[in-house]
LOSEPA-529119 format. One line per field, with one value per residue: residue number from 1; residue in one letter; x, y, z of N, C-alpha, C, O, CB in turn. Coordinates in steps of 0.1 Angstrom, whole numbers, plus 5000, padded with zeros to 4 digits. Last residue first. Glycine has a CB too. Layout:
# LOSEPA-529119
n [NUM, ...]
res [a, ...]
n_x [X, ...]
n_y [Y, ...]
n_z [Z, ...]
ca_x [X, ...]
ca_y [Y, ...]
ca_z [Z, ...]
c_x [X, ...]
c_y [Y, ...]
c_z [Z, ...]
o_x [X, ...]
o_y [Y, ...]
o_z [Z, ...]
cb_x [X, ...]
cb_y [Y, ...]
cb_z [Z, ...]
//
This chain:
# LOSEPA-529119
n [123, 122, 121, 120, 119, 118, 117, 116, 115, 114, 113, 112, 111, 110, 109, 108, 107, 106, 105, 104, 103, 102, 101, 100, 99, 98, 97, 96, 95, 94, 93, 92, 91, 90, 89, 88, 87, 86, 85, 84, 83, 82, 81, 80, 79, 78, 77, 76, 75, 74, 73, 72, 71, 70, 69, 68, 67, 66, 65, 64, 63, 62, 61, 60, 59, 58, 57, 56, 55, 54, 53, 52, 51, 50, 49, 48, 47, 46, 45, 44, 43, 42, 41, 40, 39, 38, 37, 36, 35, 34, 33, 32, 31, 30, 29, 28, 27, 26, 25, 24, 23, 22, 21, 20, 19, 18, 17, 16, 15, 14, 13, 12, 11, 10, 9, 8, 7, 6, 5, 4, 3, 2, 1]
res [q, p, k, d, k, s, t, d, g, i, d, g, s, w, t, y, s, l, l, s, g, k, p, d, f, k, i, q, l, l, k, f, r, t, e, s, g, s, p, l, k, g, t, g, y, y, y, t, w, q, d, n, k, q, g, d, a, e, l, v, m, g, t, g, a, p, a, g, l, w, e, r, v, q, d, r, t, t, e, g, q, k, a, r, s, v, f, d, g, y, n, f, d, r, g, v, n, m, t, a, c, g, a, i, v, g, v, v, v, v, t, a, v, t, r, a, f, r, g, w, q, k, m]
n_x [4810, 4830, 4855, 4878, 4872, 4867, 4885, 4907, 4924, 4924, 4921, 4911, 4909, 4895, 4899, 4883, 4882, 4887, 4892, 4912, 4932, 4928, 4929, 4917, 4930, 4925, 4939, 4939, 4947, 4949, 4960, 4966, 4980, 4989, 4992, 5024, 5050, 5071, 5090, 5068, 5034, 5023, 5007, 5004, 4991, 4991, 4981, 4988, 4974, 4976, 4964, 4955, 4950, 4929, 4924, 4903, 4914, 4940, 4968, 4978, 5008, 5017, 5032, 5030, 5021, 5012, 5011, 4979, 4951, 4942, 4960, 4958, 4932, 4935, 4952, 4936, 4900, 4867, 4850, 4848, 4834, 4845, 4854, 4846, 4841, 4865, 4884, 4874, 4877, 4905, 4931, 4963, 4998, 5022, 5044, 5045, 5057, 5062, 5070, 5087, 5091, 5114, 5133, 5135, 5145, 5170, 5183, 5185, 5201, 5225, 5232, 5237, 5259, 5277, 5279, 5290, 5315, 5326, 5327, 5344, 5368, 5375, 5381]
n_y [5042, 5021, 5001, 4999, 4986, 4961, 4944, 4922, 4917, 4933, 4938, 4961, 4992, 5022, 5053, 5085, 5118, 5146, 5170, 5198, 5211, 5220, 5197, 5171, 5141, 5107, 5082, 5049, 5025, 4991, 4964, 4930, 4901, 4868, 4843, 4835, 4837, 4823, 4832, 4859, 4869, 4903, 4933, 4966, 4995, 5027, 5055, 5079, 5105, 5122, 5150, 5149, 5163, 5156, 5140, 5123, 5102, 5115, 5108, 5113, 5114, 5109, 5097, 5075, 5076, 5109, 5118, 5114, 5113, 5139, 5157, 5150, 5158, 5186, 5192, 5186, 5189, 5183, 5190, 5170, 5147, 5145, 5124, 5113, 5086, 5078, 5080, 5060, 5038, 5036, 5044, 5028, 5018, 5022, 4997, 4964, 4941, 4907, 4888, 4857, 4830, 4825, 4839, 4823, 4799, 4809, 4816, 4791, 4777, 4793, 4788, 4760, 4760, 4774, 4758, 4735, 4745, 4750, 4724, 4712, 4725, 4716, 4689]
n_z [5048, 5027, 5041, 5057, 5080, 5070, 5060, 5070, 5041, 5017, 4986, 4960, 4943, 4930, 4916, 4912, 4898, 4905, 4928, 4917, 4903, 4878, 4861, 4884, 4896, 4906, 4925, 4934, 4957, 4966, 4986, 4993, 5009, 5016, 5028, 5016, 5007, 5018, 5035, 5044, 5042, 5035, 5023, 5009, 4997, 4980, 4960, 4936, 4916, 4886, 4867, 4832, 4801, 4774, 4751, 4753, 4767, 4789, 4805, 4837, 4856, 4891, 4921, 4950, 4975, 4988, 5022, 5038, 5038, 5046, 5034, 5008, 5004, 5007, 4985, 4963, 4973, 4964, 4943, 4923, 4946, 4978, 5005, 5029, 5025, 5012, 5034, 5051, 5035, 5033, 5050, 5046, 5050, 5026, 5010, 5023, 5046, 5055, 5083, 5090, 5093, 5079, 5093, 5116, 5105, 5095, 5119, 5131, 5112, 5114, 5141, 5140, 5123, 5139, 5162, 5150, 5142, 5167, 5176, 5158, 5163, 5189, 5183]
ca_x [4800, 4823, 4843, 4879, 4875, 4856, 4884, 4896, 4920, 4933, 4918, 4918, 4909, 4899, 4897, 4892, 4877, 4880, 4890, 4900, 4935, 4926, 4940, 4916, 4927, 4927, 4930, 4944, 4938, 4954, 4950, 4970, 4969, 4992, 4984, 5011, 5040, 5060, 5093, 5080, 5045, 5023, 5013, 5004, 4995, 4990, 4983, 4986, 4981, 4971, 4973, 4951, 4960, 4930, 4936, 4900, 4911, 4926, 4964, 4970, 4998, 5019, 5024, 5035, 5033, 5010, 5017, 4993, 4959, 4935, 4958, 4971, 4935, 4926, 4956, 4948, 4913, 4878, 4851, 4847, 4839, 4834, 4857, 4849, 4831, 4852, 4885, 4875, 4864, 4897, 4918, 4955, 4984, 5017, 5036, 5050, 5048, 5067, 5059, 5087, 5080, 5102, 5129, 5130, 5132, 5160, 5180, 5177, 5188, 5218, 5229, 5226, 5247, 5274, 5274, 5277, 5306, 5324, 5320, 5330, 5362, 5372, 5370]
ca_y [5041, 5034, 5002, 5004, 5001, 4968, 4956, 4929, 4910, 4934, 4927, 4957, 4977, 5014, 5038, 5076, 5105, 5142, 5155, 5192, 5204, 5230, 5207, 5179, 5155, 5117, 5094, 5058, 5036, 5002, 4974, 4942, 4910, 4880, 4854, 4832, 4846, 4816, 4834, 4854, 4862, 4889, 4925, 4952, 4989, 5013, 5050, 5065, 5101, 5110, 5145, 5150, 5157, 5162, 5149, 5136, 5100, 5110, 5114, 5105, 5121, 5108, 5107, 5078, 5067, 5097, 5120, 5116, 5101, 5127, 5158, 5148, 5144, 5178, 5194, 5178, 5194, 5179, 5199, 5184, 5149, 5150, 5129, 5127, 5093, 5078, 5088, 5074, 5042, 5038, 5041, 5040, 5016, 5026, 5009, 4974, 4951, 4918, 4894, 4871, 4836, 4817, 4844, 4837, 4799, 4803, 4827, 4801, 4772, 4792, 4802, 4766, 4753, 4779, 4771, 4734, 4740, 4761, 4735, 4707, 4727, 4730, 4692]
ca_z [5058, 5030, 5034, 5044, 5081, 5076, 5053, 5076, 5053, 5027, 4994, 4972, 4943, 4942, 4913, 4918, 4900, 4892, 4926, 4923, 4915, 4888, 4861, 4872, 4898, 4895, 4925, 4924, 4955, 4957, 4982, 4987, 5007, 5008, 5035, 5021, 5001, 5011, 5020, 5037, 5049, 5032, 5033, 5008, 5008, 4980, 4974, 4939, 4928, 4893, 4877, 4847, 4810, 4787, 4751, 4747, 4753, 4786, 4792, 4829, 4848, 4877, 4914, 4936, 4972, 4979, 5009, 5038, 5035, 5051, 5049, 5014, 5002, 5016, 4999, 4966, 4967, 4973, 4954, 4919, 4932, 4970, 4991, 5029, 5033, 5005, 5022, 5056, 5040, 5021, 5053, 5045, 5052, 5039, 5010, 5013, 5043, 5047, 5075, 5088, 5100, 5075, 5080, 5117, 5112, 5086, 5109, 5137, 5115, 5101, 5136, 5148, 5119, 5126, 5163, 5156, 5132, 5157, 5184, 5159, 5150, 5187, 5191]
c_x [4786, 4812, 4836, 4866, 4877, 4859, 4872, 4894, 4907, 4928, 4927, 4912, 4916, 4899, 4903, 4889, 4887, 4873, 4882, 4898, 4923, 4930, 4939, 4927, 4927, 4922, 4934, 4934, 4945, 4943, 4956, 4958, 4974, 4979, 4987, 5005, 5026, 5051, 5081, 5084, 5056, 5035, 5013, 5011, 4994, 4995, 4982, 4990, 4978, 4980, 4967, 4962, 4956, 4941, 4938, 4912, 4908, 4924, 4951, 4966, 4991, 5009, 5027, 5026, 5039, 5023, 5015, 4998, 4974, 4944, 4952, 4969, 4948, 4929, 4948, 4952, 4924, 4891, 4864, 4850, 4837, 4840, 4844, 4850, 4833, 4842, 4872, 4876, 4863, 4883, 4909, 4940, 4976, 5002, 5032, 5039, 5054, 5055, 5065, 5075, 5078, 5090, 5116, 5125, 5126, 5146, 5169, 5173, 5179, 5203, 5221, 5222, 5235, 5260, 5269, 5271, 5291, 5314, 5316, 5322, 5347, 5364, 5365]
c_y [5046, 5032, 5015, 5005, 5007, 4983, 4964, 4943, 4917, 4929, 4927, 4944, 4972, 4999, 5031, 5061, 5097, 5128, 5153, 5177, 5199, 5224, 5218, 5190, 5162, 5131, 5103, 5070, 5046, 5012, 4985, 4951, 4923, 4888, 4868, 4844, 4843, 4825, 4828, 4841, 4858, 4882, 4911, 4945, 4974, 5007, 5034, 5062, 5086, 5107, 5132, 5144, 5160, 5155, 5156, 5145, 5113, 5109, 5108, 5113, 5111, 5116, 5105, 5089, 5070, 5089, 5107, 5118, 5102, 5115, 5145, 5149, 5141, 5163, 5187, 5180, 5184, 5183, 5196, 5194, 5164, 5154, 5133, 5132, 5108, 5086, 5089, 5084, 5056, 5044, 5045, 5035, 5029, 5024, 5013, 4985, 4960, 4928, 4906, 4876, 4851, 4823, 4837, 4842, 4813, 4803, 4821, 4812, 4783, 4787, 4801, 4780, 4759, 4773, 4777, 4748, 4740, 4757, 4746, 4718, 4723, 4733, 4707]
c_z [5052, 5040, 5038, 5036, 5067, 5077, 5058, 5070, 5058, 5041, 5006, 4978, 4955, 4939, 4926, 4915, 4908, 4894, 4914, 4919, 4923, 4902, 4872, 4872, 4885, 4899, 4914, 4923, 4945, 4956, 4975, 4984, 5001, 5006, 5029, 5028, 5006, 5003, 5012, 5042, 5039, 5040, 5030, 5020, 5006, 4993, 4973, 4954, 4931, 4905, 4883, 4855, 4825, 4795, 4765, 4747, 4746, 4771, 4789, 4816, 4839, 4869, 4899, 4930, 4959, 4978, 5001, 5023, 5036, 5049, 5054, 5029, 5009, 5015, 5009, 4980, 4970, 4965, 4962, 4930, 4928, 4956, 4984, 5014, 5032, 5012, 5014, 5043, 5044, 5025, 5041, 5047, 5051, 5039, 5024, 5013, 5032, 5045, 5068, 5079, 5097, 5082, 5075, 5104, 5113, 5092, 5099, 5127, 5121, 5103, 5123, 5144, 5127, 5121, 5150, 5158, 5137, 5147, 5175, 5166, 5151, 5174, 5189]
o_x [4776, 4805, 4836, 4866, 4877, 4850, 4868, 4901, 4897, 4927, 4938, 4901, 4926, 4890, 4914, 4878, 4898, 4862, 4870, 4903, 4925, 4930, 4950, 4934, 4935, 4911, 4946, 4922, 4956, 4931, 4968, 4948, 4986, 4969, 4987, 5012, 5016, 5045, 5082, 5083, 5053, 5043, 5004, 5020, 4984, 5003, 4973, 5000, 4967, 4992, 4955, 4968, 4953, 4942, 4949, 4911, 4911, 4932, 4950, 4960, 4997, 5002, 5038, 5014, 5051, 5034, 5015, 4990, 4981, 4944, 4955, 4976, 4950, 4930, 4953, 4956, 4923, 4892, 4871, 4852, 4827, 4849, 4834, 4846, 4824, 4834, 4868, 4869, 4854, 4878, 4906, 4937, 4980, 4995, 5038, 5028, 5065, 5044, 5072, 5071, 5069, 5079, 5108, 5115, 5115, 5136, 5160, 5162, 5168, 5194, 5211, 5210, 5224, 5252, 5259, 5259, 5282, 5305, 5305, 5310, 5339, 5355, 5353]
o_y [5046, 5022, 5020, 5011, 5019, 4992, 4974, 4952, 4917, 4937, 4921, 4941, 4978, 4994, 5034, 5058, 5101, 5127, 5158, 5173, 5196, 5231, 5224, 5191, 5160, 5132, 5106, 5067, 5051, 5009, 4989, 4946, 4927, 4883, 4878, 4853, 4849, 4821, 4829, 4838, 4853, 4889, 4906, 4951, 4969, 5014, 5029, 5066, 5082, 5107, 5131, 5134, 5171, 5143, 5162, 5157, 5114, 5115, 5096, 5124, 5101, 5124, 5101, 5090, 5069, 5094, 5096, 5118, 5092, 5106, 5140, 5141, 5131, 5157, 5181, 5170, 5175, 5181, 5205, 5206, 5170, 5162, 5126, 5144, 5116, 5093, 5100, 5094, 5063, 5053, 5057, 5023, 5039, 5027, 5009, 4983, 4963, 4923, 4914, 4869, 4857, 4821, 4843, 4848, 4815, 4806, 4829, 4817, 4785, 4792, 4809, 4783, 4761, 4780, 4784, 4750, 4744, 4765, 4752, 4719, 4729, 4741, 4709]
o_z [5060, 5040, 5049, 5025, 5066, 5075, 5052, 5074, 5051, 5050, 5005, 4976, 4959, 4932, 4931, 4911, 4910, 4891, 4913, 4909, 4935, 4912, 4875, 4882, 4877, 4905, 4913, 4921, 4948, 4953, 4978, 4981, 5004, 5002, 5035, 5032, 5000, 4993, 4999, 5054, 5028, 5045, 5023, 5026, 5001, 5000, 4967, 4959, 4929, 4904, 4885, 4852, 4829, 4795, 4766, 4743, 4734, 4763, 4785, 4818, 4834, 4875, 4895, 4934, 4957, 4978, 5006, 5014, 5036, 5058, 5065, 5037, 5016, 5026, 5019, 4987, 4979, 4953, 4966, 4927, 4930, 4955, 4984, 5012, 5034, 5006, 5011, 5043, 5041, 5019, 5040, 5045, 5056, 5030, 5034, 5015, 5033, 5042, 5074, 5070, 5103, 5077, 5068, 5103, 5110, 5085, 5095, 5127, 5117, 5097, 5121, 5144, 5121, 5116, 5149, 5155, 5131, 5143, 5175, 5162, 5145, 5174, 5188]
cb_x [4803, 4818, 4833, 4889, 4888, 4852, 4881, 4897, 4930, 4937, 4918, 4919, 4915, 4889, 4905, 4893, 4874, 4889, 4883, 4887, 4942, 4912, 4940, 4902, 4937, 4921, 4931, 4947, 4933, 4958, 4942, 4978, 4961, 4999, 4987, 5011, 5041, 5052, 5105, 5091, 5039, 5025, 5006, 5010, 4988, 4997, 4973, 4995, 4977, 4970, 4977, 4938, 4974, 4917, 4935, 4889, 4899, 4916, 4974, 4957, 5006, 5019, 5027, 5035, 5029, 5005, 5033, 5000, 4955, 4923, 4948, 4981, 4936, 4911, 4955, 4959, 4916, 4878, 4839, 4835, 4831, 4827, 4864, 4862, 4831, 4847, 4896, 4887, 4859, 4895, 4913, 4956, 4981, 5021, 5023, 5051, 5044, 5073, 5047, 5100, 5081, 5103, 5140, 5141, 5134, 5164, 5193, 5185, 5188, 5225, 5242, 5230, 5248, 5285, 5284, 5278, 5310, 5338, 5328, 5330, 5369, 5384, 5372]
cb_y [5050, 5040, 4990, 4995, 5002, 4963, 4954, 4930, 4911, 4949, 4913, 4967, 4972, 5017, 5034, 5078, 5098, 5143, 5149, 5200, 5214, 5236, 5214, 5186, 5161, 5112, 5101, 5052, 5043, 4996, 4978, 4939, 4913, 4877, 4855, 4820, 4845, 4808, 4827, 4865, 4850, 4886, 4928, 4947, 4993, 5007, 5056, 5056, 5110, 5098, 5155, 5143, 5163, 5162, 5158, 5142, 5090, 5119, 5113, 5099, 5131, 5094, 5121, 5066, 5052, 5101, 5122, 5104, 5096, 5125, 5170, 5159, 5140, 5180, 5209, 5183, 5208, 5164, 5198, 5187, 5140, 5162, 5118, 5129, 5089, 5064, 5082, 5076, 5033, 5026, 5047, 5047, 5008, 5041, 5006, 4968, 4959, 4913, 4898, 4876, 4833, 4803, 4841, 4846, 4793, 4789, 4830, 4808, 4760, 4782, 4809, 4766, 4738, 4776, 4781, 4727, 4726, 4765, 4739, 4694, 4720, 4738, 4689]
cb_z [5070, 5017, 5038, 5036, 5089, 5089, 5038, 5092, 5064, 5029, 4986, 4982, 4929, 4954, 4900, 4933, 4886, 4880, 4939, 4919, 4924, 4888, 4848, 4870, 4908, 4882, 4939, 4910, 4968, 4944, 4995, 4973, 5021, 4995, 5050, 5030, 4986, 5020, 5016, 5037, 5056, 5018, 5047, 4995, 5021, 4969, 4984, 4930, 4941, 4883, 4888, 4849, 4807, 4794, 4740, 4754, 4751, 4793, 4781, 4836, 4839, 4872, 4919, 4927, 4973, 4966, 5010, 5045, 5022, 5042, 5052, 5010, 4987, 5012, 5002, 4956, 4973, 4975, 4963, 4912, 4922, 4976, 4984, 5036, 5047, 5003, 5012, 5065, 5051, 5012, 5066, 5032, 5065, 5041, 5002, 4998, 5055, 5034, 5084, 5081, 5114, 5079, 5070, 5123, 5126, 5082, 5101, 5149, 5124, 5091, 5134, 5163, 5121, 5116, 5169, 5170, 5127, 5151, 5196, 5166, 5140, 5188, 5205]
//
């Protein structure tokens, strides 16, 4: 009888963990406000320090070698969310910002689909 009690508790634990995992939401990166960035950013004027102040530290940094041989710094911000384990309701947004050698905003690339993007649209 004691073994059946232990078995029942084990099965119940596995079921509860499975249900919880089936409802879990996974987030990657840190959320950021694209619309706020766009409303403030000025090509050739905005500095790295200003972008860091507005968006926080980038998730990644790197270098872009342009076709003309110019090397520019690139910062990457991203945020994604979705339900586990199905991957349903998956959303992702990505902002890549290039700075010239002097540290001024050169250009940026945005792509995303993150549910209610009203806060992410330029005003």
